[in-house]
N, C-alpha and C positions, 0 to 999 in steps of 0.2 A: 690052707689045709683044714682050718677049722670049719670053713664053709663046706668043704667036701665031706667032712665027717658029720655035719649037721649039728655042730656044737656052738653055733652062733644064731642070733635072731635076724641077721641080715640075709635077705633073700636075693639071689642072683636072678636078674631078669634081662634078657636080650632078645630082640626081635630078629628072627631068622628069615622072615618072609619079606621079600623085596617089595611086594605090593603094599603091605601095611607100612613098611618104612617109607615108601614113596609118599603115601598119604600123610603120614605124621610129620615128615621132615619137609617135604616140598609142597604139599597141599593137593587138593583134589584136581585142580586144573592141570598141573604138571603130570599127575598120575594118568589122567585121561589122555593127555598128549602122548605119553609113552605107549599106552595101550593102543591108541590110534596109529602111531608110527609102526608098531609091531604088526598090527592088522594090515596096514598098507603094504608093508614089505612082503607079507604072506600073499596078499592079493596080487602084487606085482610079480612075484615069483610064480604064482599059479598061472597067471595070464601068459607068461613067457615059457610055460611048460618046464620050469625049473623047480621040480618037486623036492630036490634036495634042500633048497633054501627054505621051502615051506616046512620040511621036517625039522630043520635046524631051529627055526623060530618056534615050532611047537615044543621041541625039547627044552629050549631056553625058557619058554613060558612055564613049563612044568617045574623045572629046576628053580625058577624064581619064587616058587612057593616055599622052598626050604632053604634058600640061601639069600644073602643080602647084596649080591653083586650084579643086579639086573642092568643098571644104567651105566656101569663103569665100562668104558670102551676096551679095557684090557681083557675083561671077562666076556664081553658081549660086543664084538666089533660088527655084528650083523645089522645093527641099527643104521649104520652108514649106508647099507644097501638101499635105503629109501632114496638116497640122492644119486645112486649109480644107475647106469644104463644097463638093463638086463636084456640080453638077447639070446635067442636060441641058435645053436650052431646049425640046426637044420634049415633055418630060414635065411642064413647068410649065403650070398651068391658071390663067387669070385669072378670078377670081370677082367678079362685080358684085353690089353690094347694092342 
């Protein structure tokens, strides 16, 4: 309560940006790997005409600027899409035998 009222000399400092936290906690290489993974998921979704996945990654990228949960799978399960097979329903053909 003293901190809230400004009656103490201790300053509260917390990084809300996921990108800055990634660099400070895990380093530049992991940061670049996460950015590369998000870019590859977006490219993979774009190539499969799955624009919803691209929009989701875009929204997660923007919210990562103001929250700290970018690489937690509970908050961002879409990084798993890098290892998934993404196909368009229009390109699938049903073959009857």
